N, C-alpha and C positions, 0 to 999 in steps of 0.2 A: 266391584270395584276393578278399573282400570292398573293396574300393575304399572311401576316406573319401567320395567323391560320393556311394555306394548306402548307404552307413550314413546318411552326413545324410537323404535321400529316404526312408529305411525309416523313422526317427524322425518326420520331418513326415508321414507317412503316417499311424505309429501317434498321435500327437495329435490328425489331424482324425477318426479313427474311434473316440477317446475321445470328444471331444466330440460327434461325430454321437449315442455313443451316449445321454452325459446328454442330450442335446436329447431324442432320442426317449421317453428312459425317463421325465423329467421333465419337457417345456418349460416351462412356469412357475417352476420353480426354476433351472433355466438362464437363465434371461433375470433374474431379480432377482438370480442372482449376479453374470450382464455387469452390471447396472445398478450394483451395489454398487461393482462395482471401480470401473465410470465415474464413479459419483458421487465416488472416492475421490481421481480426477486433475480431476475439476472446475478446483480452483483452478490448476493448470495448463495446462487447455486454455483458459480465461479469460483466464492471465498470458500466451501466446503470441498470442492474438487480441489482445489490447490492445498487445502488443510490433510483431506486425505490422503493425496501423495509426498506432502513435505512429513509428516507427522511420524512417519515409521522411524527418518534418516535422525531425527531430533529426539526421540524414544529411543535407538540406538546409543548417538552419544550420550544421555542423561544415564543407561547403565552401564558403560563401557568407563567412560569420564567423568562423571558426577560432577559436570559443572554446573553453571547458573542457567536455568531453561532457556533467557533471553538469550545469550547468549550462544548457545546449543542452537536456536532458532535461527540466529544471524549467519553461524556458521553452515546451517541446513541451506538455507536462502542463497549463499554466497557458492555453494560448493554446487547445488542446482545449475546457476547462474552459468559459473565456470563451464559446465558440461554442456549448458547451451549455446553460450557463445562457440564454444571450441568445435562442436555440431555443424554451426553457421559458418566458421570460418573454412572448413571441411567442402562446405555446400557450394557457398556462393561462388567460388571459380567454374566449380563445374555446372552450376545452373547459367552463370553467363557462359562456359565455352559453350553449351546444348544449347542456349536462345542463338548464338551466333552461327552455329552446326544449321540449326533451321534456317536463320534469315538466307545462308549464300546456298542450301537447299530448297528454297522456293521453287525458283526456276526448273528443279528436276521435277517437282510436283506439278505445275505447270503443263511441263512437255507430256508425263505419265498420264494426266487428265487429257490430251490433248490430242496423244497418240489409240487411247483409250477409245473417245471417241471417234477418231479417224475410222479404228478399225471397224468396232461393232455396230456403237449407236447411229453415226450417218447413212450407214449403209441399210439399214433396219426400215420395215414398213410404219413400225411404231413412230420411230423418228418423223416420218413423213408428216403422219399427222399433227404432232404433237408441234412443228414447228408454227403451222396457222394460229395454232392455239396461243402461244408463246407470243406472236404478235398484235395479234387482238389487245391480250392482255399486259402486253411491256410497261402502256401507259400507265397500266392501275397499278400494276408491281414497282414502278417507282417513285409513285405517288405515297402508297406504303411503305415503301423506303424511307423516303424523307420525314411521314408523319413520326417513324420508329424514332429516326436519328432525330426528330426535333422535342418528341416527347422525351428521349433519353437527354438529352441536351438541358431541356425544361426541369427535369430530375435530379441534374447532377447536383443541388444543394441537398437535397434528401438523400441522396446516395453518400455523397459527404459526410453529409449527419447522422446518417446509419452508421460509419466508420468512425467516426468521434464517441458517439453513442455507446459503441464495442469498446475501441477505447480507455473510457472512464470506467463503462462496467470492470473491466480486468483490471483496474489497477485500483479501484476500488475492493472487487473482489481479495483482490493481492492483500491490500491493507485489512479488511476484513479476516483472512484464513490468518495472519499475525497473532490478532486477539483472541481467535479463534484456539489455535494452539497455545499460546499461553494462560488462559484462563480455563481451560476444557472442562477441569476438574470444579471450580468455578461454576460455571454456565450445565454441566449436568448437574449437580446440588441443587443451582439454584431450580432447574426443570423440574427434577423431583419433588421438592418441594412445595412447588404448584398444583402437581398432579396428585401427591396425595392429601393436599388440603383443598381439594375442589372437588375430586371424583371418589368410589370408593377404594378401598385396596387393593382390590382384586383387581377393578380395572386400570389403575396404574399400576400396579405390575404385569399385566397385558400389555398397557401403550409399552414401556418398558423393554419389554421382552420383542414389540416389534416393531420400536425404533433399532434394536440391536441388532435383530436381522435384516434392516436395513441396511447399518452399519458395514453389517461382514458382506452384503449382497455387493453392493457399492467399493467394497475395498477391495474383495477376491476378484468383481470383475477386474476394475480398471487397474490394477495393480496385474492379473494376468494375463490378461489382452494387449498392456504395454512389453509384458518382457515376451509375450507370442511374440508380437509384430518385429519386435527387436531381431528375434531368432528366425524369422522367415524373412527380414530383409538384410540379416547378416547373410543366411543361406542362398539369396539371390544376389549379392553383390560380390560374392566367391565365383559364383558359378558364373554372371555374367564380364565379370574381370579376369579371370582365370581361364576356364573351362570353353565358352560358348568364345570369350573374347568378343566382346561390343564395345562401340563409342558409350564414353557417356553410362558407365557403368554405376556410378556410384550417386545421380542425380536418377536413372531410373531404379534402381533397389530402394532409393531413398520413398521413392513413389510408391511403392510395391509399400513399403513400412508403413508409412501414411494412410493409405487407402485400406492395408489388412485392420486397422482401428477401427474401418468402417462396420459397422454389422451386417453381413449377409451380403450386401451390395458391394463392400468394399473389394475384397479378391478380383470381381469381375471388372470393376471400373482400373483397379492398378494393372490390369493383364493389358489393357487397351495400348498405351504410352510405348513400352517398349518391343510392342509386337509390330508397331504400325514406324516407329523412326527407325527398325534396323530392315524393316522391307522397304524403303527407300533404299540403301544402298548393298543390300546383298540379301535377297527373298531366302537362301537355302538358312543364312544364321536366323532370320523371323523365323521362319519353322522349327529351327530347334528351341528358340526362344517361346514360343508359343508350348512344345513340348514339356520343354521346363516347367514355365507356369500352372501348365495344367497340371503334373505330378507333384507340382510342389502344393499347391491349394490341394490335392487328394490328400498329400504326407501332412496337412496342417489339419485337416477337418477329423481323419481317422485317428494321427497320432500324437502331432504336438500340443494341437489346442488341446487337448481332454489332458494329457500329461498335464500340462501349466495349469490349466484352469479348473480342471476338474468339469461336474455337472454342476456350474455355477447357477446356471439360469434354467436351463431345462424346460424352453419353448419351443414350441416349432415353428417353424417356417413361417406359417399366415402372422404370429405372434409377434416373428421380430420384423417381418416386411409392413405390418400395420403399425407397432412401436418408433418405427425410424421415420415412415411417412408423415406421424401423426407427431411426431417429435422436432422435426426439422421446420415443420409447417410452426408451430408454438415457439419453442427456443430458439431457431436456426442452425448453424453447426454445434452449439452445444446438447442442442437437445438429438442430435444423430449419435452424440457418443455417449449420452445419458439416456438413450428412450429406452435399450434394451433392460437395465438392472431395474427400471424405474416397472416394467412390463411384468416384468416377474415379481416382482413383490410384491403387484395389482392381482396377479394369478394367484402367487400364493396364499396373501389375502382370502380372494375369491373359494380357492379351494376349503381352505381351514373353514370361512364360514360356513359352507355347502355342507362340508360332511360332519360340522357341528351342529346343523338343524338338522340333517338325514337321522344320526345320533337319536336327538330328543326325540323325534316325531318315530323312532323302532322304540325308543321308552315306553312312550304312550300309548 
């Protein structure tokens, strides 16, 4: 007689086979289908993310002042809103100044390119062979450029719709996060009742442990990553402003702070704007900016990051790169930030399952 455990394994294996067949048969349709399902759950994911960030403040207020929870939630959101608005008030003038400086420096960029072309390209043999090719294909290049602009303008409504959808998802996530924090005990108790009433006590207990592990990984990773990026951004600002003394120090350090939150690729992306923007008016300072960012990345990777975050994910670079690429394609910018903890949960679950099966096989 086939046991219940075997039936579960057969069902699970059948689902995996069907999904693999769908993926092999039509990969793009499969990915777009997953993306559609993922977009449906975007408000819930945003709500969970916001509640993870706000809940510690609410818990602190409850422990210290013993106020009504709804009042604590209101105070917490107002506090975060004040912090964000204060940060934007500091950043917006710096962003405006940076944009004005870039507009003024466009002629300098053009002169640099012209000087480079005049000195190195026009006198080279490669340029002699390239010119006829460019002349022959210039008409095709212009046609393709017009087509790209036409496609972009025709899809403008789609882009506006995407922005509107993101704003709607964010607002819905904000509202959902309030209910999640306010009724977190009721939500948890209701989920436990459903679990214990539908599956065995052992399966329910394992499921609760699994979601507790997910909460710990997400909470520790997100909070740790934000604190780590704040430290890196602050060090960058002090160094840019008072040691290297470059222009737009606040804006450039903010870029380093934001990009440092992005796993693996972030530090490399964040290094480009400070170096390029400083290179225009001072190659020597640009060199020192590059040296400083390299040292800062090593300091973050070997000292600050491990001290602040610990080994919360334990993923190899291959896992991280794959997770970021898949997360960005399915969930967009939210997927980029959440991909690493999700990948960590998947890896830990797979490792536990493999160890369990190996233990069972060794026992037999």
